[in-house]
N, C-alpha and C positions, 0 to 999 in steps of 0.2 A: 611385290604386292600391288595389285591394281587399285584404282581409285575407289571402286565400290567397297572392297575389303577395308580400306583405310577409313571410309565413312562409317562403316559398321563398327569398327574398332573404336572410333571416336564416340559413337553413341553409347557403347557399353561402358566406357571409362569416364565419360563426362559426368560431373556431379552437378546437381542443381544448386542454385544460388543458396548460400548459407542462410539458415533460419535465425531469426533474432533470439537471443537468450539473455535472461535476467538472472542475477545472483542475489539471493537474500541471505544475510548473515545475522543470526539472532544472538543478542547478548541479554541474558535474562535477569540481570541483577539491578536492583534499585535500592536507594537509601530508605525509601518508605513506600507503602502501597497506597495509592490514591483510592478514595472511596467509590469512585465510579469505574475503576479499571477491572476488566476481566481478561486482560492479556496474560500471557505466560511470563509473569514477573515475580521475582523472589527477593525479599529484603535481605541484604547482606552488608555488614559493615566492613568485613575483611574479605577480600576476594583474591584467591590464588591466581593472579594474573598470568604468570608464565605457564602454569598447568593448563588453564583453559585456552590460552593462546595456542599452545602446542596441539591440543585436542581439536580445535577449530581447523588448524592447518591439516591435521590428519584427515578430518572429515571432508574438507575441501578437496584434498588430493584424491580421496576415494570417489567422491561425487562426480568428478570430471574425467576420471580415468578411462571410461568406456564410451564417452559421447563423441560424436563427430558431426561435421558439417554444420556447426553453429558459429555465430559471431556474437560475442558478448556486447550488449548494448548498455547495461546498467549494473551497478552494484549498490546495494542498499543495506546499511547497518541499522537494524531496528531492535526494539526491545520491549520491556526492560528499559534500561538507560544506557545506550551505547557510548555516551560521552563519559561514562565511568571507565571505559576501556583505556588501557595504556595505548597512546598513539603509536608506539612501536608495533604493537599487535595489529593495529589497523593497517599500518604500512606493509607489514609482512603478508597479510591476507590479500591486499590489493596487488602487491608485487607478484605473488604467486599466481594469482588469477590472470594477470595480463601477460605473464611469461608463458603460461601453459594453454591459453585460449586465444584464438583470433579475436581482436576487439575492433569496434568502430573507432574512427578518429575522434569522434565527439563523445566518448564514453562518459556517461553520467555516474558520478560516485557520490551518494548521499549518506549523511550520517545524522541521526536524530540526536538532539542535545537539549538538556534542560538549562534554563538561564540562571542557575545558581552561580555565585561568585567563584566557587572552586572549579566548576566544570568549564566556565567561560574562559578561565585562565589557560585552558588547553586548546582553545580554538585555533591559535596560530600553529600549534603542533599538528593538529588534525589536517590543516591546510597543507603543511609540508609533507604529511604522510600520503597525500594524494587526493584527499576529499575535495571536490569542487562544487558541492551543493550541500547546504546545511538546512536542517528542518528543526526549528526551535519549538519546544513544547511550552509555549507561553500560556495558553488556555484562557487567560483573561487579563485585561488591563485594569481591572477593578480590584482594589486591595481586599475588600470584604469577600468578594467572590473567590479570590485566590485562597483565602483561608477556608472557606466552605468546601472548596474542591480539594483541600488537603495538599496544596502545592507548597514547596519549600522555598520558593523565591517570592519576592515582592514585586510590585509594579515597576519600581525604579530599576531593579535588576533586569527585568524583562526588556525595558527600553534600552538600557546600557548594553545588554547582550546583542540586541538587534543592531545597534549602532556599530558595535565592533564587527559583527558578522558582515555588515555591508562593506567594510573596508577590506575584508579578507577573502570573501567568496563572490564569484560572479553570479551565482544563483542562490536565492534564499527563499525559504518558505517558513511560515509559522502557523501554529494551530490556535484556534479559539473555540471555546465551547459556549453555545448560547441556548436559549430556551431553558434557562436555569430557574431554580426556585425563586419566586417573587420578582423575577426580572420583567420589567415593563417594556413596551415597544420603544418608547422614547429613550429609556436607559440603554437599550441595545443599539439604537441608531447613533447615540452619542459615542458609545464604545467602539462601534464599527467604524465610524468616521475617523476616530483617532488611529485605529489599526490601519485603515487604508492610507492615511497620511504617512504612516511609518513604513508601510509595505514596500517591497521591492518589485517582485513580479509574480508572486504566487501566495495564495492563502488557502488553508484548509479550515473550513467553518462547519462545525458539527453541532447539530441539535443534541442536547443531552438526552440519552436514552438510559433506562435502568436495566442493567444486565443481571441475570440470575447469579447468585453467589457473591455479589458485591456488597459492600457496606451500605451503599445507597439502597440496594434492594431490601436490606433489612430495615432501614429507616422507613422506606415506603410502606412496608408491611405493617410497621408499628404506627403508621399515621404521622410520622415525624417529617415526611418529605412530600411536598406537593409541587408538581410541575405544571407549566402552562397547559390550558386545555387546547383542543384541536383548532379552535378558531384563532386563538392568539398565536399558536405555533405556526399556522398558515400565514398570518400577518407578519410574523418575524421573518419567515422564509422569503416572502414577497419583497419585504424591505431590504433584505440581504441581497437579493438578485438585482434590485433596482440600483442600490448604492454601489455595488461592485461594478456594474456596467458603466456607471458614471465615471469610474476611475479607470476604465479601459480593460477591466478583467471580465471574463465570461465564465459561466459555470460549465466547464467541459465535463464535469462529473457531478453527481448529486451534492457532494460536500466539498468540492474542490474548484477553485477559481484561479484563473491565470491570464496573464497577457498572452497574446498569440505567440507561440513558439516557446513559451516557458512552462508548458505542461510537464508534469512529472513523467518522464519516460518509463521509469520503473513501474509506477502504478498503472500506467497505460498498458504495460505488458500483461498485468493481471486482468484488467478489464477487457482487453482485446483477446484474451485467452491464448496468449503466446506462452511458449515453454519457459519455465524458470526452475532453478535449483534453489532449495532451501537447506541451509546447514545451521547447526546449533540446536539447543534444547527446544523441542516442540515445533521445529520448523517444518513447513509443508512445501511440496514441490509438485510440478507437473512437467514430466520429461518424456520425450519420444525416443524409443529404442526399437529398431527394426519395424518401423511403421506402426508401432503400438504406443499409445499414450498411457503413461503410468502416473497414478497419484502416489506421492511418497509422503511419509511422515516420520519424524524422528522422536525419540523418547523425550517426554516433556520434563520430567524431574531432572534438574541440573546435575545432581549427584549421581543418579543412575545413568544419565546420558554420558557423563564423564567416564564412568566405569566401563560402559559398553564400548566407547571409542578407544579407551586404553587397551581393551581386550581384543576388539574386532577391527579396529580402524574406522568404525562408523557406528552410529546408534540408530540405524534405520530399523523401524519396527513395522512399517507398512509399505508395501510396494504392490499396488493393486492395478491391474489392467482395466482401463475404462472402456465400456462399450459405447456404441453410437448414441444410445439414449442418455447415458451418464454424461457424455461430452455435450450433448445438445442442451441438457438442463443447466449445466454449469455455464456454458457459453452465453445462453440467454440471460441467466441470473446475473452474470458479470456485465454483459454488454448493455443491458437496459439501464444500467447506472450511468452510462455515458450519454452525453448530449447527442453524439453521432449515432448511437444505437448499435444494432447488429447488422453487419453487412452480409447479404445473402450468399454472395460468392465465397467469401471467407468462411462462412458457416458451413457450406456444403463441403468445402475442401477439408476442413478440420473434423467435421462430424460424420462425413460419408452419408449424409442425408440432407434433404432440402428443409428449409425453414417451415414450409407448409406441412411437411410430414411430422414436424416436431411439436407443432402447436395445435390447439383446438380451434379450428377455423370459425366455428359458430361463435365461440367466445370472442375471438379476435374481431369478428364483424360487429359484435355488440360493443366492444371496447372502442372501436373506431367510431361507431355511431355516437357513443357517449363522450367523445373527445378525450379519451384517455391514451389512445395509441395512434401513431401514424404508421401507415404501411403502404408502400408503392411498388411492391414486388422486388425491389432492390435493397431496401433497408427497413428494419423494424425499430421503432423508437417510441419513447413516451412523449406525450405533450407535457407542458408545465403542470397541468392538473394531474396527469397520470404519474408524474415523478413523485408527487406528494403521497401517492397511494401505491407505490411500487410493490411493497410486500404483498398486499392483497391481490394485485394484478398477477404476480408470479404464481400465487397459489392456485389460480384458476386457468391461467393461459397455457402453461406447458403441460403436455399430455403426461 
């Protein structure tokens, strides 16, 4: 065989560099439903752990059976309340994933946990199961606020959980909700300073929003709940960014703050519009097969999800091919949440169209003029002013 034929053979058989892949595993059960929560969570005092563990393994096996040329970069156990899972189940799922998929050397494995005394007793077991990043649902360090938010832990338990987590895990994040009812700027500054003094390398700081179908939505409709106005919300956000920067954290995403290198790789996969698999009740995914990107969704109701998995090996109810316009809208929607914005080269590669073809250029020019958007032909991103009005911008910017 001559040299030219060898080169041609090499071109035909050579695979491109593996694409990054994230894995999301949903555990839907909670001990109670928080009044602000619109996630797929279901209250259960007794959970058939082994039954659901086996079903999750079945669905994971099915989900990765036909994919190729990926490298797993992150695993995320979300919910619901994943810290209610048996650590043995967590270990089995991690073990199966890393045995059947190529993985990066620095694979990030995150588990969400609530800081109740019962769940915190399991942190050591989760660490031994393979979890290397913990995300604590603290939500507030103010006792009265915790009660209003329907949380089952108190402020002392939150601090104790964080102290223990620091001893066990190299990477730690925790959530706080602000712009709460009757919260003043000075109260938030005091609470945030306490949080930053306790923080390790990452914080998720969310302004409270009222989601349809929640208890808080009912209270708001009845006039029993009043949140800060736009002026105060803006002042709270500005104070948040100023204080986190003083502690060496930057807002790499609208609600997420980290020291450089400590960003959540799993969530970055969503925001950078990389492929991810979602398993468990109601889990969504975006996966490429034969150069086509599919949106996937699994049955939401845990009982029906379980029945489908036991019958079919999976509970997939939607597998929809996305066209270029679908992908463009989603990638801009996710990417503009990031400080880095949307990269034009990555956009064209993923969506098979240019950014300038996906957006209304006249609207863009106006948004740039009004200092809401930055655009240099290479990257599209919001200004600090624009990030506070992101939803309104998205409504008019994308064709």
